[in-house]
C-alpha positions in Angstrom: -20.9 -94.6 31.7 -21.7 -91.7 34.0 -19.5 -90.1 36.5 -19.7 -87.3 39.1 -18.3 -83.8 38.7 -15.8 -83.6 41.5 -12.6 -84.4 39.7 -10.1 -81.7 40.6 -6.9 -82.6 38.6 -7.4 -82.7 34.9 -5.1 -85.3 33.2 -3.4 -84.9 29.9 -5.9 -85.2 27.0 -5.2 -88.3 25.1 -5.1 -88.6 21.3 -7.6 -91.4 21.5 -10.2 -89.2 23.2 -9.7 -86.4 20.7 -10.1 -88.8 17.8 -13.2 -90.5 19.2 -15.0 -87.3 20.2 -14.1 -85.4 17.0 -15.4 -88.4 15.0 -18.9 -87.8 16.3 -18.9 -84.5 14.5 -18.1 -86.0 11.1 -20.8 -85.6 8.5 -21.0 -89.4 8.1 -21.0 -89.9 11.9 -23.9 -91.0 14.1 -27.1 -88.9 14.2 -27.2 -89.1 18.0 -25.7 -90.5 21.1 -28.2 -92.1 23.4 -28.1 -93.2 27.0 -30.6 -95.3 28.8 -30.4 -95.7 32.5 -32.5 -97.9 34.8 -33.5 -96.2 38.0 -34.8 -97.7 41.2 -36.9 -96.2 44.1 -35.0 -96.2 47.4 -37.9 -98.0 49.0 -38.8 -101.1 47.1 -40.5 -104.5 47.9 -39.1 -107.9 47.3 -40.2 -107.7 43.6 -38.4 -104.4 43.0 -41.6 -102.3 43.0 -41.8 -99.0 44.8 -44.0 -96.0 45.4 -42.8 -92.7 44.0 -44.4 -89.3 43.6 -44.5 -87.8 40.1 -44.8 -84.0 39.6 -48.3 -82.6 40.0 -49.8 -80.3 37.4 -52.7 -77.9 37.7 -56.1 -79.4 36.6 -54.7 -82.8 35.6 -52.7 -84.0 38.6 -50.1 -86.5 37.4 -49.1 -86.6 33.8 -50.0 -90.2 33.0 -50.7 -91.6 29.5 -52.6 -94.9 28.9 -51.3 -96.9 25.9 -53.4 -99.0 23.5 -52.6 -102.1 25.5 -53.7 -100.5 28.8 -50.2 -99.8 30.1 -50.0 -96.5 32.0 -46.8 -94.5 31.7 -46.1 -91.7 34.1 -43.8 -88.7 33.5 -41.5 -88.6 36.5 -39.3 -85.7 35.4 -39.9 -83.7 32.2 -37.4 -82.6 29.6 -37.5 -79.0 30.9 -37.0 -80.1 34.5 -34.1 -82.3 33.6 -32.5 -79.4 31.7 -33.0 -77.2 34.8 -31.1 -79.8 36.9 -28.3 -80.3 34.4 -27.4 -76.7 33.5 -26.2 -75.7 37.0 -23.5 -78.4 36.9 -21.5 -75.6 35.2 -22.3 -73.0 37.9 -19.7 -71.7 40.3 -20.1 -73.0 43.9 -17.5 -70.6 45.3 -13.7 -70.5 45.6 -11.3 -72.1 48.0 -8.7 -70.2 50.1 -6.3 -69.9 47.2 -8.9 -68.5 44.8 -9.5 -71.7 42.8 -13.0 -72.7 41.8 -14.5 -75.4 43.9 -16.5 -76.7 40.9 -14.0 -77.7 38.2 -16.6 -77.4 35.5 -17.3 -73.7 36.3 -14.2 -72.6 34.3 -15.9 -73.9 31.1 -18.6 -71.3 30.8 -18.8 -67.6 31.7 -20.2 -67.1 35.2 -22.6 -64.3 34.4 -24.7 -63.0 37.3 -27.6 -60.5 37.5 -28.1 -58.4 40.6 -31.9 -58.2 41.1 -31.8 -55.9 44.1 -29.7 -54.7 47.0 -30.7 -54.0 50.5 -31.9 -50.5 51.0 -30.1 -48.2 53.3 -31.5 -48.7 56.8 -33.1 -45.8 58.6 -30.4 -44.0 60.6 -27.6 -45.5 58.5 -25.6 -43.3 56.3 -25.0 -44.1 52.6 -21.3 -44.0 53.3 -21.5 -46.7 55.9 -23.8 -48.8 53.6 -21.3 -48.3 50.8 -18.5 -49.9 52.8 -20.7 -52.8 53.5 -21.3 -52.8 57.2 -22.1 -56.5 57.8 -25.7 -57.0 58.7 -28.8 -58.7 57.4 -29.8 -55.6 55.5 -26.6 -55.9 53.4 -28.0 -58.9 51.4 -27.7 -58.7 47.7 -30.2 -60.8 45.7 -28.5 -62.3 42.6 -29.3 -64.9 39.9 -26.9 -66.8 37.8 -27.6 -66.8 34.1 -27.5 -70.6 34.4 -30.6 -70.5 36.7 -32.8 -68.2 34.6 -36.0 -69.7 33.2 -35.4 -68.6 29.6 -31.6 -68.5 29.8 -30.1 -65.7 27.7 -33.6 -64.8 26.3 -35.0 -64.3 29.8 -36.9 -61.1 30.6 -34.4 -60.3 33.4 -31.6 -60.3 30.8 -33.5 -57.9 28.6 -34.0 -55.6 31.5 -30.2 -55.3 32.1 -28.9 -52.2 30.3 -25.3 -53.4 30.3 -26.0 -57.0 29.2 -29.0 -56.8 26.9 -27.4 -55.0 24.0 -24.6 -57.7 23.6 -27.1 -60.5 24.0 -29.3 -58.8 21.3 -26.2 -58.6 19.0 -25.5 -62.3 19.5 -29.1 -63.3 18.6 -29.0 -61.0 15.6 -25.8 -62.7 14.4 -27.4 -66.1 14.9 -30.6 -65.1 13.1 -29.2 -63.1 10.3 -25.9 -64.7 9.6 -26.2 -68.2 11.2 -23.2 -67.3 13.4 -23.6 -68.9 16.8 -20.1 -68.0 18.1 -21.1 -64.6 19.7 -23.8 -66.4 21.8 -21.5 -69.3 22.5 -19.0 -66.9 23.9 -21.5 -65.3 26.4 -24.1 -68.0 27.1 -23.0 -71.4 25.6 -25.5 -73.4 27.7 -28.3 -71.5 25.9 -27.3 -73.5 22.8 -26.7 -76.7 24.7 -30.1 -76.7 26.4 -32.2 -74.7 23.9 -33.3 -71.1 23.8 -36.0 -69.0 22.2 -35.7 -65.3 21.8 -39.4 -64.9 22.0 -39.3 -61.5 23.8 -36.4 -60.1 21.9 -36.2 -58.7 18.5 -35.2 -61.8 16.5 -37.6 -64.6 17.5 -34.6 -67.0 17.0 -35.3 -70.4 18.3 -32.7 -73.1 18.8 -33.4 -76.8 19.8 -31.7 -78.4 22.7 -28.7 -80.5 22.0 -29.1 -82.5 25.2 -32.5 -83.9 25.9 -33.3 -86.0 29.0 -36.5 -87.4 30.5 -37.5 -89.9 33.2 -40.6 -92.1 32.8 -42.1 -94.9 34.9 -43.9 -97.8 33.2 -46.9 -99.8 34.2 -48.0 -97.6 37.1 -51.0 -97.6 39.4 -52.3 -94.4 40.9 -52.5 -94.2 44.7 -54.3 -91.7 46.9 -53.6 -90.1 50.2 -55.6 -88.8 53.1 -54.6 -86.7 56.1 -56.1 -85.1 59.1 -54.7 -81.9 60.7 -55.6 -81.5 64.4 -55.2 -78.0 65.7 -54.8 -76.9 69.3 -58.3 -75.6 69.2 -59.8 -78.2 71.6 -57.1 -77.4 74.2 -58.1 -73.7 74.3 -60.5 -72.3 76.9 -64.1 -71.5 75.9 -63.3 -67.8 76.3 -60.2 -68.1 74.1 -62.2 -69.9 71.4 -64.9 -67.2 71.5 -62.4 -64.4 71.1 -60.6 -66.1 68.3 -63.8 -66.9 66.6 -64.9 -63.3 66.4 -62.0 -61.8 64.4 -62.0 -64.2 61.4 -65.8 -63.8 61.0 -65.5 -60.1 60.9 -62.9 -60.3 58.2 -64.4 -63.4 56.5 -61.4 -65.5 57.2 -61.6 -69.2 58.1 -60.0 -70.3 61.3 -58.4 -73.2 59.4 -56.6 -70.6 57.2 -54.5 -69.6 60.2 -54.2 -73.0 61.7 -56.8 -72.8 64.5 -59.3 -75.4 63.2 -59.1 -79.0 62.4 -58.8 -79.7 58.7 -59.1 -82.9 56.7 -57.1 -83.5 53.5 -59.0 -86.1 51.5 -60.0 -84.2 48.3 -58.0 -82.0 45.9 -58.7 -78.3 46.0 -60.6 -77.9 42.7 -64.1 -77.0 41.7 -63.7 -78.7 38.3 -64.0 -82.3 39.6 -67.0 -83.5 41.8 -65.9 -85.0 45.1 -68.6 -87.6 45.0 -70.2 -89.6 42.1 -73.4 -91.6 42.8 -72.8 -91.1 46.5 -69.3 -92.6 46.5 -65.9 -90.8 46.7 -64.7 -89.8 43.2 -61.1 -91.2 42.8 -60.4 -88.4 40.3 -61.0 -85.8 43.1 -59.0 -87.5 45.8 -55.6 -86.2 47.1 -52.9 -87.9 45.1 -50.6 -90.3 47.0 -48.0 -91.2 44.4 -47.8 -94.1 42.0 -46.8 -97.7 42.4 -44.2 -98.4 39.7 -44.7 -102.0 38.8 -42.6 -101.8 35.6 -39.3 -100.1 34.9 -38.3 -96.5 35.7 -36.0 -95.3 32.8 -34.0 -92.2 32.2 -33.3 -91.4 28.5 -30.6 -88.9 27.5 -30.0 -88.0 23.9 -27.3 -85.8 22.4 -28.6 -84.5 19.0 -25.6 -84.6 16.7 -27.6 -83.5 13.7 -28.6 -80.3 15.4 -25.0 -79.8 16.6 -23.6 -80.1 13.1 -26.0 -77.5 11.9 -24.5 -74.8 14.3 -22.1 -72.5 12.5 -19.5 -69.8 13.2 -18.4 -67.0 10.9 -16.3 -69.5 8.7 -15.5 -73.2 8.5 -12.7 -73.0 11.1 -14.9 -71.2 13.7 -17.8 -73.5 12.9 -15.7 -76.4 14.0 -14.6 -74.5 17.2 -18.2 -73.8 18.1 -19.3 -77.4 17.5 -16.4 -78.9 19.5 -17.1 -76.5 22.4 -20.8 -77.3 22.5 -20.1 -81.0 22.2 -17.7 -80.9 25.1 -20.3 -79.2 27.3 -23.1 -81.6 26.0 -21.0 -84.7 26.9 -20.4 -83.5 30.4 -24.1 -82.7 30.9 -25.2 -86.0 29.5 -22.8 -88.0 31.6 -23.4 -86.1 34.9 -24.4 -88.2 37.8 -27.3 -86.1 38.9 -28.7 -86.4 42.4 -32.1 -88.1 42.0 -33.9 -86.6 44.9 -36.5 -85.1 42.5 -39.1 -84.0 45.0 -40.7 -85.0 48.3 -41.5 -88.7 48.0 -39.4 -89.3 44.9 -35.9 -90.4 45.8 -34.4 -92.6 43.2 -31.0 -94.3 42.6 -29.1 -95.6 39.6 -29.3 -99.4 38.9 -25.8 -99.0 37.4 -26.5 -100.6 34.1 -26.1 -97.6 31.8 -26.2 -98.3 28.1 -24.7 -95.8 25.6 -25.5 -96.2 21.9 -24.2 -94.4 18.9 -27.3 -94.2 16.6 -26.4 -94.5 12.9 -28.0 -92.6 10.1 -29.3 -95.8 8.7 -30.0 -99.3 10.1 -30.2 -100.4 13.7 -27.8 -99.2 16.4 -24.9 -101.5 17.1 -25.8 -103.9 19.9 -22.5 -103.6 21.6 -22.2 -100.8 24.2 -20.5 -97.6 22.9 -16.9 -97.1 24.1 -17.0 -93.9 26.0 -14.1 -91.8 27.4 -13.7 -91.6 31.2 -15.0 -88.5 32.9 -11.5 -86.9 33.5 -10.9 -87.2 29.7 -14.2 -85.5 28.9 -13.2 -82.7 31.3 -9.8 -82.4 29.6 -11.4 -82.3 26.2 -14.0 -79.7 27.3 -11.3 -77.4 28.8 -9.2 -77.6 25.6 -12.1 -76.7 23.2 -13.4 -74.0 25.6 -10.1 -72.1 25.5 -10.7 -70.2 22.2 -13.9 -68.7 23.5 -12.2 -66.8 26.3 -10.8 -64.5 23.6 -14.2 -64.1 22.0 -15.8 -62.4 25.0 -17.3 -59.1 23.5 -15.5 -55.8 24.1 -18.9 -54.3 25.0 -18.9 -56.5 28.1 -15.4 -55.5 29.3 -14.2 -52.8 31.6 -10.5 -51.8 31.3 -10.0 -55.0 29.3 -11.5 -57.3 32.0 -14.7 -59.2 31.4 -17.7 -57.8 33.3 -19.7 -60.7 34.6 -22.1 -59.0 37.0 -24.9 -56.9 35.7 -27.8 -55.1 37.3 -31.5 -55.6 36.7 -33.1 -52.3 35.9 -36.8 -51.8 36.9 -37.4 -49.0 34.5 -36.2 -51.2 31.6 -38.5 -54.0 32.9 -41.4 -51.6 32.8 -40.6 -50.7 29.2 -40.8 -54.3 28.3 -44.2 -54.6 29.9 -45.4 -51.4 28.0 -44.1 -52.9 24.8 -46.0 -56.1 25.3 -49.1 -54.2 26.1 -48.7 -52.3 22.8 -47.8 -55.3 20.7 -49.7 -58.1 22.4 -48.5 -60.8 24.8 -45.5 -62.9 23.8 -46.0 -66.6 23.5 -45.2 -68.3 26.8 -42.3 -70.7 26.6 -41.2 -72.8 29.6 -37.5 -73.3 30.2 -36.3 -75.9 27.8 
């Protein structure tokens, strides 16, 4: 069962929901909750086959594996990409006229934002007028939500925020030295839900994702594309062509670079793969044109309950609070009805045959479908278990007793991080998990 995230009125949380969800945290409970969804391309033939475009990677093109039996399996959306799509379901989308959040899930996590830069004072404009915010394009403020950052609470931008970084560092230290995840859960709970690695901080603490999702297409055939761009060049006069031809040559710029020359698009831009082999076009060098998915397209979502049970607070009572809070968020993420417009040429839809399974520690999963609470009950549960963490917001991130959610990126601090990396050597690169 999956549902959307637009429910506005939260019903009373039922005892049945509490009992069922809490049972998944029992030590003798399942090791994981697993969802398998069948997806379909929007454009399909009479046999249900369709052409879709997987993500393209440098040097390799599409990520396609060939199994021992010859079946080719294409990655349509990676684990990291799925996490990037899921995490923002908790982000604020603004407030209505009465001040209520438009996104009912936004109240479940702190809405921490980082101001990257503000528009400079325009020439001729006084600082006083700029301070009162004279409406104009120059008044733009560039911000990023913590829920959008590539490395979440361990992102370099966070480390370069003097008002935020110290408390995040304390939270990672508590996690690393004492195994206490509550401080990080209070500031950045989705870092624990979707995984985080403090590779650039002082702890090196690394936490696996609790929610893992991936989309694959089975039995695919690679297709190719070709295109021809026809510029306005032929319509220009001979004099215009001559004048335009002079400037690029002087600066060693091709006319096609600025759109004044016809340009074919038949081969990928790489020097590593020859365009022709034995006088014939090399398919490996051709422009990719998607894949024909002859088999199933499947989305697998797993909630790792073993990893969740391993998360602790300062004592047994707080450990249970943390686990319930993270489970509430994980369930909403795993059941979210994501929009499946993944990229140009890849618009999918749900086949509506979702299958949830509780995976036991031993033996085969039960064949019958897992009984799952309705979405409004999951929201009610998540709101109930999130409540204790509002009181755990650190004093170091408060002003006059009120949580400070907006923090400024400091360029000088960023330069210090760069200098530190030069002295100590580059940190290992870790894509958003």
